C-alpha positions as CSV (number, residue, x, y, z in Angstrom):
1,M,102.4,50.9,-84.6
2,P,98.5,48.8,-84.4
3,Q,98.9,48.8,-80.6
4,L,98.5,52.7,-80.5
5,N,95.6,52.9,-82.4
6,P,92.6,53.5,-79.7
7,S,89.5,53.1,-82.0
8,P,89.1,48.8,-80.6
9,W,90.8,49.6,-77.3
10,L,88.8,52.6,-76.5
11,S,85.4,50.9,-77.1
12,I,86.7,47.6,-75.0
13,L,87.1,49.9,-72.2
14,V,84.2,51.5,-72.1
15,F,81.9,48.7,-72.8
16,S,83.8,46.9,-69.9
17,W,83.2,49.5,-67.6
18,L,79.6,49.7,-68.6
19,V,79.3,46.1,-67.7
20,F,81.0,46.6,-64.4
21,L,78.9,49.6,-63.7
22,T,75.1,48.6,-64.3
23,I,75.2,44.9,-64.5
24,L,77.4,43.8,-61.7
25,P,76.3,45.8,-58.8
26,L,72.9,44.4,-59.6
27,K,74.2,40.9,-59.3
28,V,76.0,41.3,-56.4
29,T,73.2,43.4,-54.4
30,A,70.8,40.6,-55.2
31,H,72.5,37.8,-53.1
32,I,70.2,36.3,-50.3
33,Y,72.2,35.7,-47.1
34,P,70.6,32.3,-45.4
35,N,71.7,33.5,-41.9
36,E,70.3,37.2,-41.0
37,P,72.0,38.7,-38.3
38,A,69.8,38.7,-35.2
39,P,70.3,41.6,-32.9
40,Q,72.3,40.9,-29.7
41,T,70.9,41.7,-26.1
42,A,72.8,44.4,-24.2
43,Q,75.1,43.1,-21.5
44,T,76.7,44.8,-18.8
45,T,80.5,44.6,-17.7
46,D,79.5,42.4,-14.8
47,T,78.0,39.3,-16.8
48,L,81.1,39.5,-19.2
49,K,84.2,37.8,-17.5
50,T,87.4,37.5,-19.0
51,E,90.2,35.5,-18.1
52,S,93.7,35.7,-18.6
53,W,95.9,33.5,-20.7
54,T,98.7,31.5,-19.3
55,W,101.5,31.6,-21.8
56,P,104.5,29.1,-21.2
57,W,107.0,31.3,-22.0
58,H,110.5,29.4,-22.3
C-alpha cells in the first residue's frame, strides 16, 4: 500500500513546517501599517457622557 510509505510524505511535512516556521513569520512581521496608533489622552468620567438607547419594544 503506497499510502503508508512515509518516505515522501515525511519530507513534505518537514519541509512545509520549515517554511512555516522560518519564512512566513518574517513576511508577516515585515508589514508596515499605514496608520500608526496615536496615544489617547486620559479622560475623566465627567467628560464622558453616555446616553441610554430607547428601544421600541413591541
